[in-house]
Every structure is written in C-alpha cells, then in structure tokens.
C-alpha positions in Angstrom: -13.8 39.3 13.9 -13.1 36.0 15.0 -10.2 35.5 17.0 -7.5 33.5 15.3 -8.0 31.3 17.9 -11.3 30.3 17.5 -11.2 30.6 13.4 -8.7 27.8 13.5 -11.1 26.6 15.7 -13.7 26.2 13.8 -11.9 25.5 10.3 -10.6 22.0 12.5 -14.4 21.9 13.3 -15.3 22.1 9.8 -13.3 18.9 9.1 -14.5 17.2 12.1 -18.2 17.5 11.0 -18.5 16.9 7.7 -18.3 13.4 7.0 -20.5 13.4 10.3 -23.5 15.2 8.7 -23.1 13.1 4.8 -22.7 10.2 6.9 -25.7 11.0 9.2 -27.8 12.0 6.3 -27.3 9.0 3.7 -27.7 6.6 7.1 -31.3 8.4 7.8 -32.6 8.9 4.2 -32.1 5.3 3.7 -34.0 4.6 6.2 -37.4 6.7 5.1 -36.7 7.0 1.4 -39.4 4.3 -0.4 -38.0 1.9 -2.4 -35.1 2.7 -1.3 -33.1 0.1 -0.3 -29.5 0.7 1.7 -27.7 -2.4 1.2 -27.9 -2.1 -2.9 -29.0 1.6 -4.0 -25.1 3.4 -3.6 -25.3 6.6 -1.7 -26.0 9.1 -5.1 -29.0 8.0 -6.4 -30.6 9.4 -2.8 -30.7 12.1 -4.7 -33.0 10.9 -7.2 -36.8 10.7 -6.6 -38.5 12.4 -3.8 -36.5 15.1 -2.1 -33.7 14.7 -3.6 -32.5 18.0 -3.6 -31.4 16.3 0.3 -28.6 14.4 -0.9 -27.6 17.5 -3.2 -27.9 19.9 -0.1 -25.7 17.3 1.6 -23.7 16.9 -1.5 -22.7 21.0 -1.8 -22.7 20.8 2.1 -20.0 18.8 3.0 -18.1 19.5 0.6 -17.9 23.2 0.9 -17.0 22.0 4.9 -14.2 20.6 3.9 -12.8 22.8 1.7 -12.4 25.6 4.3 -10.5 22.4 6.4 -9.1 22.8 3.6 -7.3 26.1 5.0 -6.3 25.1 8.0 -4.7 22.0 6.5 -2.3 24.1 4.9 -1.6 26.6 7.5 -0.7 23.6 9.9 1.2 21.7 6.9 2.2 23.7 4.8 1.9 21.0 3.0 0.7 22.6 -1.0 -0.7 19.1 -2.6 -2.1 17.9 1.0 -4.4 21.2 0.7 -5.1 20.7 -2.3 -6.6 17.7 -2.9 -8.6 18.4 -0.2 -9.7 21.3 -2.4 -10.3 18.3 -5.0 -11.9 16.0 -2.4 -14.5 19.0 -1.6 -15.0 19.8 -5.1 -16.3 16.4 -6.3 -18.7 15.9 -3.3 -19.8 19.5 -4.3 -19.8 18.4 -8.2 -21.7 15.7 -6.8 -24.4 17.1 -6.0 -24.9 19.3 -9.4 -24.0 16.4 -10.9 -27.3 13.7 -10.5 -26.0 10.6 -11.3 -27.6 8.1 -13.1 -31.0 5.7 -12.3 -29.3 2.5 -10.4 -30.5 -1.5 -10.0 -34.5 -0.3 -10.1 -34.0 2.9 -8.2 -36.7 5.3 -8.5 -39.1 1.9 -8.9 -40.4 3.1 -12.6 -36.2 3.2 -14.0 -34.1 -0.3 -15.3 -31.9 -2.4 -13.0 -29.0 -1.4 -15.1 -28.6 1.4 -17.8 -26.9 0.2 -21.3 -26.6 4.0 -21.8 -24.8 6.5 -19.4 -26.5 10.7 -19.6 -23.9 13.6 -19.2 -24.5 15.0 -16.2 -24.5 10.7 -14.5 -20.5 10.9 -16.7 -20.1 14.0 -15.2 -21.1 12.1 -11.6 -19.6 9.3 -12.4 -15.4 11.9 -12.6 -16.7 13.9 -9.9 -16.9 10.8 -7.7 -13.4 9.5 -8.4 -11.8 12.9 -6.5 -13.6 11.8 -3.8 -12.5 8.1 -3.5 -8.9 8.0 -5.4 -8.0 11.2 -3.5 -9.1 10.4 0.1 -7.1 7.8 -0.2 -3.9 10.0 -1.9 -4.2 12.2 1.1 -3.9 8.8 3.4 0.0 7.8 1.7 0.4 11.3 1.4 0.0 12.3 4.9 1.1 8.4 6.3 4.9 9.6 4.5 5.0 12.9 7.0 3.7 11.6 10.2 6.2 8.2 10.0 8.7 10.5 9.0 7.7 13.1 11.9 8.2 9.6 14.3 4.4 9.8 14.6 4.0 5.7 14.0 1.0 4.7 14.5 -0.8 7.0 12.9 1.1 7.3 9.9 0.2 3.5 9.4 -3.6 4.1 10.8 -3.8 6.1 7.0 -1.9 3.4 4.8 -4.8 1.3 6.3 -7.0 3.4 6.4 -6.0 4.8 2.2 -5.3 0.6 1.0 -8.5 0.1 3.0 -10.7 1.7 0.8 -9.6 1.5 -2.4 -10.4 -2.4 -1.9 -13.8 -1.2 -0.9 -14.2 1.4 -3.8 -13.0 -1.6 -6.9 -15.8 -4.1 -4.8 -18.1 -1.1 -5.1 -17.4 -0.7 -8.8 -17.6 -4.8 -9.5 -20.9 -4.2 -7.7 -22.3 -1.4 -9.4 -22.0 -3.0 -12.6 -23.9 -6.6 -11.4 -20.0 -8.7 -11.7 -19.2 -11.7 -9.9 -22.6 -11.7 -8.0 -21.8 -8.2 -4.8 -24.8 -6.2 -6.6 -27.6 -7.1 -4.2 -24.7 -5.6 -1.5 -23.1 -2.8 -4.0 -24.5 -0.3 -1.2 -23.2 -1.7 1.9 -19.8 -2.2 0.2 -19.7 1.8 -1.3 -21.2 2.8 2.3 -18.0 1.1 3.7 -16.0 2.4 2.0 -17.1 6.4 2.7 -17.5 5.2 6.2 -13.6 4.2 5.7 -12.4 7.7 4.5 -14.5 10.2 6.4 -14.3 8.2 9.0 -10.5 9.2 8.7 -10.8 13.1 7.7 -13.0 13.6 10.8 -10.4 11.8 12.7 -7.3 13.5 10.9 -9.0 17.2 12.6 -9.4 16.4 16.0 -5.5 14.9 15.3 -4.7 18.7 14.3 -6.8 20.0 17.6 -5.1 17.6 20.2 -2.5 18.1 19.0 -1.3 22.1 18.3 2.7 21.2 18.4 2.7 19.3 15.8 5.0 19.6 13.6 5.7 18.0 10.4 8.5 17.9 7.3 8.3 21.1 5.3 6.8 19.5 1.6 9.5 21.1 -0.2 13.0 19.4 1.9 10.3 16.1 1.4 10.5 16.9 -1.6 14.2 17.0 -2.4 14.7 13.6 -0.3 12.7 12.1 -2.6 
C-alpha cells in the first residue's frame, strides 16, 4: 500500500511529467524522423510512417497520466467541473492515439500535400484533438476565476493569459493546416507553440498544488451560486 502522502505526490507527479514526456517525445521524433519537418508538419503526423507507434504510445501514456492527475485535482480543489475537464483532456489524448490522423503536407512522402477527403479515423482524431485544444483553455479560465477569488492574483492572471494565448494559437494552427494566409509552411511550429503553452501550464499547475499544500479555493458549489 502506498502511504496517503505518497499517493498524493505520485498523482501530482503524473500531472507534472505528462507534458514533459509529450513535448520531449515530439521534439526528439521531429529531429530523428526522415522526411518529417517540424516547422510544417503537425505533431499528430508523427504517428504515421515508420515508427509511428512511438507517437501513438506517447498520446496514450500522456492521456492516462493526465487522467490520474485529475484524481488529485478533485481531491484538492473539490471542483467536479475542473476534474472532469482534465479527464476529457486525457481522453482526448488517448483517443488521438487510437485514431490516427490523415496524411498532410506530403508526409509520408508518398501522400498528397492536402487531402480533399478525410477518413473516418482522421475525423475522429480531429474531434479528439478538440478535447485538448479547447479543454485546456476552459480549464485555464475556470481555475483563474477560483484563484483570483482566493486572492491568488498572479496565478489567476497567468491562467487567463495561457488560455487566451492557446486559443489564438489554435486558430492560427487551423489556418496553417489549411494553408490559409500563407501560414502552411509554419503550421507545425505554430501548433507546437500552442501545445507547449497549454502543457506547460498543466505542469506548473501540478507544481503549484505541490508547493501550496494548504491552498484553499472557493468551493465549486458556492462559486456557482454566486454566478
């Protein structure tokens, strides 16, 4: 049996290490994978071609770790909406691994630059990705409200800035992956900036909860009653 303190620390570590694993994985793969251009190609394209299983595995492991982190988030913050959103982000990552994306921008190199028709698994991958790219900003805004209500102004505004920045980068990523406004050659870079922005926030949230062990945020119930 793991002692209670050890269990709490382990779950917090899951939240901290999940983004580190994901970012490190796509960074190394982007360097080592022949024909892959990290400036142009989205992270999901790493699941295609040779050794694509590495990115599939990365998606699933990262998602499972974030789901584990959600258990500690609920234990500490007592907010079912926040913990549910973390679960949805985790599920989105797991599903993104299960349902591979469609080829894009000539990768793998035997594929067309842009596809006019998308497969079922490609569509499911895109829907799964929305859980991540929309779920994290919503988490930022929700937690920001609670932090500022508890007098944690700096952390609260950092969460707001993260949420807004991630949404803007997500929109630009959508433009780039559709080769709109001439952003196509930079789609991979913009998407990576979006991912790092949101995932860094998750890691820092885990650290913040670990450092501020006596953190007491307004209960979700009382917050909802005041709205």
